[in-house]
PyMOL CGO cylinders between C-alpha atoms (Angstrom):
from pymol import cmd
from pymol.cgo import CYLINDER

trace = [
    CYLINDER, 19.00, -5.28, -3.29, 17.74, -5.87, 0.39, 0.3, 1, 1, 1, 1, 1, 1,
    CYLINDER, 17.74, -5.87, 0.39, 18.37, -4.32, 3.69, 0.3, 1, 1, 1, 1, 1, 1,
    CYLINDER, 18.37, -4.32, 3.69, 17.59, -5.27, 7.34, 0.3, 1, 1, 1, 1, 1, 1,
    CYLINDER, 17.59, -5.27, 7.34, 16.53, -2.06, 9.39, 0.3, 1, 1, 1, 1, 1, 1,
    CYLINDER, 16.53, -2.06, 9.39, 16.06, -2.62, 13.22, 0.3, 1, 1, 1, 1, 1, 1,
    CYLINDER, 16.06, -2.62, 13.22, 12.85, -0.98, 14.50, 0.3, 1, 1, 1, 1, 1, 1,
    CYLINDER, 12.85, -0.98, 14.50, 11.62, -1.12, 17.83, 0.3, 1, 1, 1, 1, 1, 1,
    CYLINDER, 11.62, -1.12, 17.83, 9.09, -3.40, 16.95, 0.3, 1, 1, 1, 1, 1, 1,
    CYLINDER, 9.09, -3.40, 16.95, 12.22, -5.86, 16.09, 0.3, 1, 1, 1, 1, 1, 1,
    CYLINDER, 12.22, -5.86, 16.09, 14.22, -6.34, 12.42, 0.3, 1, 1, 1, 1, 1, 1,
    CYLINDER, 14.22, -6.34, 12.42, 12.17, -5.28, 9.37, 0.3, 1, 1, 1, 1, 1, 1,
    CYLINDER, 12.17, -5.28, 9.37, 13.46, -5.86, 5.98, 0.3, 1, 1, 1, 1, 1, 1,
    CYLINDER, 13.46, -5.86, 5.98, 13.58, -3.41, 3.08, 0.3, 1, 1, 1, 1, 1, 1,
    CYLINDER, 13.58, -3.41, 3.08, 13.80, -4.95, -0.68, 0.3, 1, 1, 1, 1, 1, 1,
    CYLINDER, 13.80, -4.95, -0.68, 14.49, -1.62, -3.08, 0.3, 1, 1, 1, 1, 1, 1,
    CYLINDER, 14.49, -1.62, -3.08, 13.58, -1.61, -6.65, 0.3, 1, 1, 1, 1, 1, 1,
    CYLINDER, 13.58, -1.61, -6.65, 15.33, 1.38, -7.78, 0.3, 1, 1, 1, 1, 1, 1,
    CYLINDER, 15.33, 1.38, -7.78, 14.89, 3.63, -10.31, 0.3, 1, 1, 1, 1, 1, 1,
    CYLINDER, 14.89, 3.63, -10.31, 17.75, 5.16, -12.71, 0.3, 1, 1, 1, 1, 1, 1,
    CYLINDER, 17.75, 5.16, -12.71, 16.31, 8.92, -12.29, 0.3, 1, 1, 1, 1, 1, 1,
    CYLINDER, 16.31, 8.92, -12.29, 14.19, 8.59, -9.51, 0.3, 1, 1, 1, 1, 1, 1,
    CYLINDER, 14.19, 8.59, -9.51, 12.01, 11.67, -8.93, 0.3, 1, 1, 1, 1, 1, 1,
    CYLINDER, 12.01, 11.67, -8.93, 10.08, 9.68, -5.84, 0.3, 1, 1, 1, 1, 1, 1,
    CYLINDER, 10.08, 9.68, -5.84, 10.27, 6.80, -3.65, 0.3, 1, 1, 1, 1, 1, 1,
    CYLINDER, 10.27, 6.80, -3.65, 7.32, 4.67, -2.82, 0.3, 1, 1, 1, 1, 1, 1,
    CYLINDER, 7.32, 4.67, -2.82, 7.43, 2.74, -0.01, 0.3, 1, 1, 1, 1, 1, 1,
    CYLINDER, 7.43, 2.74, -0.01, 4.88, 0.28, 0.31, 0.3, 1, 1, 1, 1, 1, 1,
    CYLINDER, 4.88, 0.28, 0.31, 4.25, -2.52, 3.14, 0.3, 1, 1, 1, 1, 1, 1,
    CYLINDER, 4.25, -2.52, 3.14, 2.38, -6.00, 2.98, 0.3, 1, 1, 1, 1, 1, 1,
    CYLINDER, 2.38, -6.00, 2.98, -1.39, -6.88, 4.77, 0.3, 1, 1, 1, 1, 1, 1,
    CYLINDER, -1.39, -6.88, 4.77, -1.70, -8.84, 8.27, 0.3, 1, 1, 1, 1, 1, 1,
    CYLINDER, -1.70, -8.84, 8.27, -1.36, -12.19, 6.35, 0.3, 1, 1, 1, 1, 1, 1,
    CYLINDER, -1.36, -12.19, 6.35, 0.70, -12.10, 3.23, 0.3, 1, 1, 1, 1, 1, 1,
    CYLINDER, 0.70, -12.10, 3.23, 4.13, -10.92, 2.25, 0.3, 1, 1, 1, 1, 1, 1,
    CYLINDER, 4.13, -10.92, 2.25, 5.57, -8.67, -0.58, 0.3, 1, 1, 1, 1, 1, 1,
    CYLINDER, 5.57, -8.67, -0.58, 5.03, -11.50, -2.80, 0.3, 1, 1, 1, 1, 1, 1,
    CYLINDER, 5.03, -11.50, -2.80, 1.39, -9.86, -3.39, 0.3, 1, 1, 1, 1, 1, 1,
    CYLINDER, 1.39, -9.86, -3.39, 0.72, -9.52, -7.10, 0.3, 1, 1, 1, 1, 1, 1,
    CYLINDER, 0.72, -9.52, -7.10, -0.04, -6.03, -6.99, 0.3, 1, 1, 1, 1, 1, 1,
    CYLINDER, -0.04, -6.03, -6.99, 2.83, -5.12, -5.11, 0.3, 1, 1, 1, 1, 1, 1,
    CYLINDER, 2.83, -5.12, -5.11, 5.17, -7.39, -7.18, 0.3, 1, 1, 1, 1, 1, 1,
    CYLINDER, 5.17, -7.39, -7.18, 3.30, -5.85, -10.36, 0.3, 1, 1, 1, 1, 1, 1,
    CYLINDER, 3.30, -5.85, -10.36, 4.03, -2.15, -9.07, 0.3, 1, 1, 1, 1, 1, 1,
    CYLINDER, 4.03, -2.15, -9.07, 7.60, -2.93, -8.32, 0.3, 1, 1, 1, 1, 1, 1,
    CYLINDER, 7.60, -2.93, -8.32, 8.17, -4.05, -12.02, 0.3, 1, 1, 1, 1, 1, 1,
    CYLINDER, 8.17, -4.05, -12.02, 6.71, -1.11, -13.43, 0.3, 1, 1, 1, 1, 1, 1,
    CYLINDER, 6.71, -1.11, -13.43, 7.50, 2.10, -11.45, 0.3, 1, 1, 1, 1, 1, 1,
    CYLINDER, 7.50, 2.10, -11.45, 11.01, 2.24, -11.77, 0.3, 1, 1, 1, 1, 1, 1,
    CYLINDER, 11.01, 2.24, -11.77, 10.63, 2.71, -15.67, 0.3, 1, 1, 1, 1, 1, 1,
    CYLINDER, 10.63, 2.71, -15.67, 8.66, 5.91, -14.87, 0.3, 1, 1, 1, 1, 1, 1,
    CYLINDER, 8.66, 5.91, -14.87, 11.24, 7.50, -12.12, 0.3, 1, 1, 1, 1, 1, 1,
    CYLINDER, 11.24, 7.50, -12.12, 9.52, 6.23, -8.89, 0.3, 1, 1, 1, 1, 1, 1,
    CYLINDER, 9.52, 6.23, -8.89, 11.87, 3.67, -7.11, 0.3, 1, 1, 1, 1, 1, 1,
    CYLINDER, 11.87, 3.67, -7.11, 9.90, 1.33, -5.16, 0.3, 1, 1, 1, 1, 1, 1,
    CYLINDER, 9.90, 1.33, -5.16, 11.13, 0.34, -1.30, 0.3, 1, 1, 1, 1, 1, 1,
    CYLINDER, 11.13, 0.34, -1.30, 8.95, -3.18, -0.42, 0.3, 1, 1, 1, 1, 1, 1,
    CYLINDER, 8.95, -3.18, -0.42, 8.80, -3.29, 3.36, 0.3, 1, 1, 1, 1, 1, 1,
    CYLINDER, 8.80, -3.29, 3.36, 8.52, -6.78, 5.36, 0.3, 1, 1, 1, 1, 1, 1,
    CYLINDER, 8.52, -6.78, 5.36, 7.27, -5.57, 8.71, 0.3, 1, 1, 1, 1, 1, 1,
    CYLINDER, 7.27, -5.57, 8.71, 9.19, -6.87, 11.61, 0.3, 1, 1, 1, 1, 1, 1,
    CYLINDER, 9.19, -6.87, 11.61, 6.23, -9.59, 12.40, 0.3, 1, 1, 1, 1, 1, 1,
    CYLINDER, 6.23, -9.59, 12.40, 6.88, -11.02, 8.79, 0.3, 1, 1, 1, 1, 1, 1,
    CYLINDER, 6.88, -11.02, 8.79, 10.79, -11.23, 9.21, 0.3, 1, 1, 1, 1, 1, 1,
    CYLINDER, 10.79, -11.23, 9.21, 10.28, -13.11, 12.33, 0.3, 1, 1, 1, 1, 1, 1,
    CYLINDER, 10.28, -13.11, 12.33, 8.14, -15.63, 10.69, 0.3, 1, 1, 1, 1, 1, 1,
    CYLINDER, 8.14, -15.63, 10.69, 5.12, -14.96, 12.27, 0.3, 1, 1, 1, 1, 1, 1,
    CYLINDER, 5.12, -14.96, 12.27, 2.01, -15.86, 10.76, 0.3, 1, 1, 1, 1, 1, 1,
    CYLINDER, 2.01, -15.86, 10.76, -0.28, -13.35, 12.17, 0.3, 1, 1, 1, 1, 1, 1,
    CYLINDER, -0.28, -13.35, 12.17, 0.10, -9.90, 12.41, 0.3, 1, 1, 1, 1, 1, 1,
    CYLINDER, 0.10, -9.90, 12.41, 0.54, -7.77, 15.95, 0.3, 1, 1, 1, 1, 1, 1,
    CYLINDER, 0.54, -7.77, 15.95, -1.95, -4.64, 17.06, 0.3, 1, 1, 1, 1, 1, 1,
    CYLINDER, -1.95, -4.64, 17.06, -2.23, -1.80, 14.83, 0.3, 1, 1, 1, 1, 1, 1,
    CYLINDER, -2.23, -1.80, 14.83, 0.25, 0.47, 17.48, 0.3, 1, 1, 1, 1, 1, 1,
    CYLINDER, 0.25, 0.47, 17.48, 2.58, -2.16, 16.72, 0.3, 1, 1, 1, 1, 1, 1,
    CYLINDER, 2.58, -2.16, 16.72, 2.68, -2.22, 13.21, 0.3, 1, 1, 1, 1, 1, 1,
    CYLINDER, 2.68, -2.22, 13.21, 2.72, 1.68, 13.30, 0.3, 1, 1, 1, 1, 1, 1,
    CYLINDER, 2.72, 1.68, 13.30, 5.86, 1.35, 15.55, 0.3, 1, 1, 1, 1, 1, 1,
    CYLINDER, 5.86, 1.35, 15.55, 7.46, -1.10, 12.66, 0.3, 1, 1, 1, 1, 1, 1,
    CYLINDER, 7.46, -1.10, 12.66, 6.64, 1.85, 9.99, 0.3, 1, 1, 1, 1, 1, 1,
    CYLINDER, 6.64, 1.85, 9.99, 8.16, 4.65, 11.77, 0.3, 1, 1, 1, 1, 1, 1,
    CYLINDER, 8.16, 4.65, 11.77, 11.61, 2.45, 12.15, 0.3, 1, 1, 1, 1, 1, 1,
    CYLINDER, 11.61, 2.45, 12.15, 11.80, 1.89, 8.53, 0.3, 1, 1, 1, 1, 1, 1,
    CYLINDER, 11.80, 1.89, 8.53, 10.91, 5.52, 7.47, 0.3, 1, 1, 1, 1, 1, 1,
    CYLINDER, 10.91, 5.52, 7.47, 14.91, 6.97, 7.78, 0.3, 1, 1, 1, 1, 1, 1,
    CYLINDER, 14.91, 6.97, 7.78, 15.58, 4.36, 5.21, 0.3, 1, 1, 1, 1, 1, 1,
    CYLINDER, 15.58, 4.36, 5.21, 13.19, 5.00, 2.38, 0.3, 1, 1, 1, 1, 1, 1,
    CYLINDER, 13.19, 5.00, 2.38, 13.52, 8.91, 3.11, 0.3, 1, 1, 1, 1, 1, 1,
    CYLINDER, 13.52, 8.91, 3.11, 17.77, 8.44, 2.72, 0.3, 1, 1, 1, 1, 1, 1,
    CYLINDER, 17.77, 8.44, 2.72, 17.52, 9.05, -1.02, 0.3, 1, 1, 1, 1, 1, 1,
    CYLINDER, 17.52, 9.05, -1.02, 16.25, 12.65, -0.34, 0.3, 1, 1, 1, 1, 1, 1,
    CYLINDER, 16.25, 12.65, -0.34, 13.29, 12.55, -2.69, 0.3, 1, 1, 1, 1, 1, 1,
    CYLINDER, 13.29, 12.55, -2.69, 10.00, 12.90, -1.61, 0.3, 1, 1, 1, 1, 1, 1,
    CYLINDER, 10.00, 12.90, -1.61, 8.32, 9.48, -0.35, 0.3, 1, 1, 1, 1, 1, 1,
    CYLINDER, 8.32, 9.48, -0.35, 4.63, 8.25, -0.85, 0.3, 1, 1, 1, 1, 1, 1,
    CYLINDER, 4.63, 8.25, -0.85, 3.59, 6.04, 2.08, 0.3, 1, 1, 1, 1, 1, 1,
    CYLINDER, 3.59, 6.04, 2.08, 1.79, 2.91, 1.02, 0.3, 1, 1, 1, 1, 1, 1,
    CYLINDER, 1.79, 2.91, 1.02, 0.36, -0.51, 1.69, 0.3, 1, 1, 1, 1, 1, 1,
    CYLINDER, 0.36, -0.51, 1.69, -2.21, -3.21, 1.07, 0.3, 1, 1, 1, 1, 1, 1,
    CYLINDER, -2.21, -3.21, 1.07, -4.83, -3.97, 3.63, 0.3, 1, 1, 1, 1, 1, 1,
    CYLINDER, -4.83, -3.97, 3.63, -3.45, -3.57, 6.97, 0.3, 1, 1, 1, 1, 1, 1,
    CYLINDER, -3.45, -3.57, 6.97, -0.65, -1.49, 5.54, 0.3, 1, 1, 1, 1, 1, 1,
    CYLINDER, -0.65, -1.49, 5.54, -2.73, 0.68, 4.25, 0.3, 1, 1, 1, 1, 1, 1,
    CYLINDER, -2.73, 0.68, 4.25, -4.24, 1.55, 7.18, 0.3, 1, 1, 1, 1, 1, 1,
    CYLINDER, -4.24, 1.55, 7.18, -0.76, 2.20, 9.12, 0.3, 1, 1, 1, 1, 1, 1,
    CYLINDER, -0.76, 2.20, 9.12, 0.29, 4.23, 5.55, 0.3, 1, 1, 1, 1, 1, 1,
    CYLINDER, 0.29, 4.23, 5.55, -2.66, 6.86, 6.55, 0.3, 1, 1, 1, 1, 1, 1,
    CYLINDER, -2.66, 6.86, 6.55, -2.39, 6.75, 9.94, 0.3, 1, 1, 1, 1, 1, 1,
    CYLINDER, -2.39, 6.75, 9.94, 1.48, 7.55, 9.97, 0.3, 1, 1, 1, 1, 1, 1,
    CYLINDER, 1.48, 7.55, 9.97, 1.55, 9.75, 6.68, 0.3, 1, 1, 1, 1, 1, 1,
    CYLINDER, 1.55, 9.75, 6.68, 1.01, 13.38, 8.59, 0.3, 1, 1, 1, 1, 1, 1,
    CYLINDER, 1.01, 13.38, 8.59, 3.62, 12.41, 11.17, 0.3, 1, 1, 1, 1, 1, 1,
    CYLINDER, 3.62, 12.41, 11.17, 6.17, 10.84, 9.05, 0.3, 1, 1, 1, 1, 1, 1,
    CYLINDER, 6.17, 10.84, 9.05, 5.52, 13.91, 6.44, 0.3, 1, 1, 1, 1, 1, 1,
    CYLINDER, 5.52, 13.91, 6.44, 4.99, 11.46, 3.56, 0.3, 1, 1, 1, 1, 1, 1,
    CYLINDER, 4.99, 11.46, 3.56, 4.16, 13.01, 0.21, 0.3, 1, 1, 1, 1, 1, 1,
    CYLINDER, 4.16, 13.01, 0.21, 1.25, 11.17, -0.47, 0.3, 1, 1, 1, 1, 1, 1,
    CYLINDER, 1.25, 11.17, -0.47, -0.26, 7.78, 0.39, 0.3, 1, 1, 1, 1, 1, 1,
    CYLINDER, -0.26, 7.78, 0.39, -1.26, 5.01, -1.75, 0.3, 1, 1, 1, 1, 1, 1,
    CYLINDER, -1.26, 5.01, -1.75, -3.74, 2.47, -0.28, 0.3, 1, 1, 1, 1, 1, 1,
    CYLINDER, -3.74, 2.47, -0.28, -4.44, -0.70, -2.35, 0.3, 1, 1, 1, 1, 1, 1,
    CYLINDER, -4.44, -0.70, -2.35, -7.30, -2.73, -0.86, 0.3, 1, 1, 1, 1, 1, 1,
    CYLINDER, -7.30, -2.73, -0.86, -8.13, -0.68, 2.29, 0.3, 1, 1, 1, 1, 1, 1,
    CYLINDER, -8.13, -0.68, 2.29, -9.65, -2.51, 4.70, 0.3, 1, 1, 1, 1, 1, 1,
    CYLINDER, -9.65, -2.51, 4.70, -13.01, -0.05, 5.17, 0.3, 1, 1, 1, 1, 1, 1,
    CYLINDER, -13.01, -0.05, 5.17, -14.42, -2.60, 7.35, 0.3, 1, 1, 1, 1, 1, 1,
    CYLINDER, -14.42, -2.60, 7.35, -14.26, -6.41, 8.58, 0.3, 1, 1, 1, 1, 1, 1,
    CYLINDER, -14.26, -6.41, 8.58, -16.24, -8.45, 6.20, 0.3, 1, 1, 1, 1, 1, 1,
    CYLINDER, -16.24, -8.45, 6.20, -19.68, -8.78, 7.09, 0.3, 1, 1, 1, 1, 1, 1,
    CYLINDER, -19.68, -8.78, 7.09, -19.51, -5.87, 9.61, 0.3, 1, 1, 1, 1, 1, 1,
    CYLINDER, -19.51, -5.87, 9.61, -19.93, -2.41, 7.95, 0.3, 1, 1, 1, 1, 1, 1,
    CYLINDER, -19.93, -2.41, 7.95, -20.90, -0.96, 11.09, 0.3, 1, 1, 1, 1, 1, 1,
    CYLINDER, -20.90, -0.96, 11.09, -17.10, -1.27, 12.13, 0.3, 1, 1, 1, 1, 1, 1,
    CYLINDER, -17.10, -1.27, 12.13, -15.62, 1.31, 9.85, 0.3, 1, 1, 1, 1, 1, 1,
    CYLINDER, -15.62, 1.31, 9.85, -12.51, 2.59, 9.85, 0.3, 1, 1, 1, 1, 1, 1,
    CYLINDER, -12.51, 2.59, 9.85, -12.99, 5.44, 7.38, 0.3, 1, 1, 1, 1, 1, 1,
    CYLINDER, -12.99, 5.44, 7.38, -12.12, 7.82, 9.95, 0.3, 1, 1, 1, 1, 1, 1,
    CYLINDER, -12.12, 7.82, 9.95, -8.24, 6.53, 9.02, 0.3, 1, 1, 1, 1, 1, 1,
    CYLINDER, -8.24, 6.53, 9.02, -8.32, 7.23, 6.02, 0.3, 1, 1, 1, 1, 1, 1,
    CYLINDER, -8.32, 7.23, 6.02, -9.97, 10.22, 5.89, 0.3, 1, 1, 1, 1, 1, 1,
    CYLINDER, -9.97, 10.22, 5.89, -7.61, 11.08, 8.67, 0.3, 1, 1, 1, 1, 1, 1,
    CYLINDER, -7.61, 11.08, 8.67, -4.27, 10.81, 6.19, 0.3, 1, 1, 1, 1, 1, 1,
    CYLINDER, -4.27, 10.81, 6.19, -4.26, 14.33, 5.09, 0.3, 1, 1, 1, 1, 1, 1,
    CYLINDER, -4.26, 14.33, 5.09, -1.96, 14.08, 2.31, 0.3, 1, 1, 1, 1, 1, 1,
    CYLINDER, -1.96, 14.08, 2.31, -2.99, 13.40, -1.28, 0.3, 1, 1, 1, 1, 1, 1,
    CYLINDER, -2.99, 13.40, -1.28, -4.46, 9.73, -1.15, 0.3, 1, 1, 1, 1, 1, 1,
    CYLINDER, -4.46, 9.73, -1.15, -5.06, 7.21, -3.85, 0.3, 1, 1, 1, 1, 1, 1,
    CYLINDER, -5.06, 7.21, -3.85, -7.72, 3.66, -3.15, 0.3, 1, 1, 1, 1, 1, 1,
    CYLINDER, -7.72, 3.66, -3.15, -7.21, 1.49, -5.35, 0.3, 1, 1, 1, 1, 1, 1,
    CYLINDER, -7.21, 1.49, -5.35, -10.31, -1.42, -4.58, 0.3, 1, 1, 1, 1, 1, 1,
    CYLINDER, -10.31, -1.42, -4.58, -11.30, -4.34, -5.77, 0.3, 1, 1, 1, 1, 1, 1,
    CYLINDER, -11.30, -4.34, -5.77, -14.86, -4.32, -7.50, 0.3, 1, 1, 1, 1, 1, 1,
    CYLINDER, -14.86, -4.32, -7.50, -16.00, -7.36, -5.00, 0.3, 1, 1, 1, 1, 1, 1,
    CYLINDER, -16.00, -7.36, -5.00, -13.70, -6.82, -2.01, 0.3, 1, 1, 1, 1, 1, 1,
    CYLINDER, -13.70, -6.82, -2.01, -15.74, -8.13, 1.12, 0.3, 1, 1, 1, 1, 1, 1,
    CYLINDER, -15.74, -8.13, 1.12, -13.55, -5.68, 3.33, 0.3, 1, 1, 1, 1, 1, 1,
    CYLINDER, -13.55, -5.68, 3.33, -15.11, -2.80, 1.23, 0.3, 1, 1, 1, 1, 1, 1,
    CYLINDER, -15.11, -2.80, 1.23, -16.77, -2.29, -1.85, 0.3, 1, 1, 1, 1, 1, 1,
    CYLINDER, -16.77, -2.29, -1.85, -15.81, 0.92, -3.88, 0.3, 1, 1, 1, 1, 1, 1,
    CYLINDER, -15.81, 0.92, -3.88, -19.67, 1.94, -3.10, 0.3, 1, 1, 1, 1, 1, 1,
    CYLINDER, -19.67, 1.94, -3.10, -19.11, 1.46, 0.45, 0.3, 1, 1, 1, 1, 1, 1,
    CYLINDER, -19.11, 1.46, 0.45, -16.59, 4.38, 0.43, 0.3, 1, 1, 1, 1, 1, 1,
    CYLINDER, -16.59, 4.38, 0.43, -17.53, 7.70, 1.92, 0.3, 1, 1, 1, 1, 1, 1,
    CYLINDER, -17.53, 7.70, 1.92, -17.20, 11.28, -0.11, 0.3, 1, 1, 1, 1, 1, 1,
    CYLINDER, -17.20, 11.28, -0.11, -13.90, 12.42, 1.10, 0.3, 1, 1, 1, 1, 1, 1,
    CYLINDER, -13.90, 12.42, 1.10, -10.11, 13.71, -0.06, 0.3, 1, 1, 1, 1, 1, 1,
    CYLINDER, -10.11, 13.71, -0.06, -8.82, 11.17, -1.76, 0.3, 1, 1, 1, 1, 1, 1,
    CYLINDER, -8.82, 11.17, -1.76, -9.11, 9.67, -5.21, 0.3, 1, 1, 1, 1, 1, 1,
    CYLINDER, -9.11, 9.67, -5.21, -10.61, 6.00, -5.67, 0.3, 1, 1, 1, 1, 1, 1,
    CYLINDER, -10.61, 6.00, -5.67, -9.72, 3.77, -8.65, 0.3, 1, 1, 1, 1, 1, 1,
    CYLINDER, -9.72, 3.77, -8.65, -12.17, 0.30, -8.84, 0.3, 1, 1, 1, 1, 1, 1,
    CYLINDER, -12.17, 0.30, -8.84, -10.41, -2.73, -10.07, 0.3, 1, 1, 1, 1, 1, 1,
    CYLINDER, -10.41, -2.73, -10.07, -13.79, -4.57, -11.84, 0.3, 1, 1, 1, 1, 1, 1,
    CYLINDER, -13.79, -4.57, -11.84, -14.35, -7.93, -10.25, 0.3, 1, 1, 1, 1, 1, 1,
    CYLINDER, -14.35, -7.93, -10.25, -11.45, -7.88, -8.06, 0.3, 1, 1, 1, 1, 1, 1,
    CYLINDER, -11.45, -7.88, -8.06, -11.28, -9.41, -4.55, 0.3, 1, 1, 1, 1, 1, 1,
    CYLINDER, -11.28, -9.41, -4.55, -9.09, -8.27, -1.75, 0.3, 1, 1, 1, 1, 1, 1,
    CYLINDER, -9.09, -8.27, -1.75, -6.01, -9.69, -3.41, 0.3, 1, 1, 1, 1, 1, 1,
    CYLINDER, -6.01, -9.69, -3.41, -7.49, -8.42, -6.74, 0.3, 1, 1, 1, 1, 1, 1,
    CYLINDER, -7.49, -8.42, -6.74, -7.90, -11.52, -8.04, 0.3, 1, 1, 1, 1, 1, 1,
    CYLINDER, -7.90, -11.52, -8.04, -10.39, -11.99, -10.71, 0.3, 1, 1, 1, 1, 1, 1,
    CYLINDER, -10.39, -11.99, -10.71, -12.71, -14.95, -11.49, 0.3, 1, 1, 1, 1, 1, 1,
    CYLINDER, -12.71, -14.95, -11.49, -12.44, -16.68, -14.70, 0.3, 1, 1, 1, 1, 1, 1,
    CYLINDER, -12.44, -16.68, -14.70, -15.97, -15.63, -15.73, 0.3, 1, 1, 1, 1, 1, 1,
    CYLINDER, -15.97, -15.63, -15.73, -14.71, -12.12, -15.21, 0.3, 1, 1, 1, 1, 1, 1,
    CYLINDER, -14.71, -12.12, -15.21, -14.86, -9.70, -18.31, 0.3, 1, 1, 1, 1, 1, 1,
    CYLINDER, -14.86, -9.70, -18.31, -10.99, -8.95, -17.71, 0.3, 1, 1, 1, 1, 1, 1,
    CYLINDER, -10.99, -8.95, -17.71, -8.41, -11.04, -17.24, 0.3, 1, 1, 1, 1, 1, 1,
    CYLINDER, -8.41, -11.04, -17.24, -5.94, -11.18, -14.22, 0.3, 1, 1, 1, 1, 1, 1,
    CYLINDER, -5.94, -11.18, -14.22, -3.63, -9.48, -16.44, 0.3, 1, 1, 1, 1, 1, 1,
    CYLINDER, -3.63, -9.48, -16.44, -5.75, -6.81, -17.24, 0.3, 1, 1, 1, 1, 1, 1,
    CYLINDER, -5.75, -6.81, -17.24, -6.52, -6.18, -13.67, 0.3, 1, 1, 1, 1, 1, 1,
    CYLINDER, -6.52, -6.18, -13.67, -3.12, -5.48, -12.98, 0.3, 1, 1, 1, 1, 1, 1,
    CYLINDER, -3.12, -5.48, -12.98, -2.55, -3.45, -15.52, 0.3, 1, 1, 1, 1, 1, 1,
    CYLINDER, -2.55, -3.45, -15.52, -5.90, -1.23, -14.50, 0.3, 1, 1, 1, 1, 1, 1,
    CYLINDER, -5.90, -1.23, -14.50, -3.67, -1.06, -11.04, 0.3, 1, 1, 1, 1, 1, 1,
    CYLINDER, -3.67, -1.06, -11.04, -0.09, -0.19, -12.32, 0.3, 1, 1, 1, 1, 1, 1,
    CYLINDER, -0.09, -0.19, -12.32, -1.57, 1.75, -15.32, 0.3, 1, 1, 1, 1, 1, 1,
    CYLINDER, -1.57, 1.75, -15.32, -3.33, 4.15, -12.95, 0.3, 1, 1, 1, 1, 1, 1,
    CYLINDER, -3.33, 4.15, -12.95, -0.61, 4.61, -10.33, 0.3, 1, 1, 1, 1, 1, 1,
    CYLINDER, -0.61, 4.61, -10.33, 1.80, 5.48, -12.83, 0.3, 1, 1, 1, 1, 1, 1,
    CYLINDER, 1.80, 5.48, -12.83, -0.59, 8.67, -13.89, 0.3, 1, 1, 1, 1, 1, 1,
    CYLINDER, -0.59, 8.67, -13.89, -1.06, 9.34, -10.34, 0.3, 1, 1, 1, 1, 1, 1,
    CYLINDER, -1.06, 9.34, -10.34, 2.30, 9.54, -9.47, 0.3, 1, 1, 1, 1, 1, 1,
    CYLINDER, 2.30, 9.54, -9.47, 2.95, 12.32, -12.34, 0.3, 1, 1, 1, 1, 1, 1,
    CYLINDER, 2.95, 12.32, -12.34, 1.10, 14.41, -10.70, 0.3, 1, 1, 1, 1, 1, 1,
    CYLINDER, 1.10, 14.41, -10.70, 3.17, 14.22, -7.25, 0.3, 1, 1, 1, 1, 1, 1,
    CYLINDER, 3.17, 14.22, -7.25, 6.44, 15.38, -8.95, 0.3, 1, 1, 1, 1, 1, 1,
]
cmd.load_cgo(trace, "trace")
């Protein structure tokens, strides 16, 4: 089921994958160059409802409008704030999530919106090749239980580059920023996605 939500940044779209006996909602948005068809988002949407977690896949207004490039971070935050009432409507604790730019949005707004936790998929710790331009402050400032799932070969920040902090980090070996693994890798693509879904399922059990 999909619904259009009017926000101050334009119309957003929320696509629901609901659990029969939900105890949590995971609201998750896409990155700055892709949509909710990302392999990790689709894998989670297929698995989480079977474990009591309803999933709301959120398309930011720029994506719904057919634009190819995301706007400034502040505008992304406006869109995210605008959909929050809709994802909180079931009356359950809401995990604020996202991949890449969406993960940054989730971290920046978690405390303000009253999120129960943050799921950061492929958190872009820095632009590729520019580790000095760190965004660690956003991650460390989330203020709620946070799980980071990061590809072992992510050019936006490999797991070893992350600072110590109040968050959990799961590495998907060989994975790039989209969790794609090369054919020569010791794990296959399906196994990589199972690492993501399995760990997220375990983590959600600790939240409620």
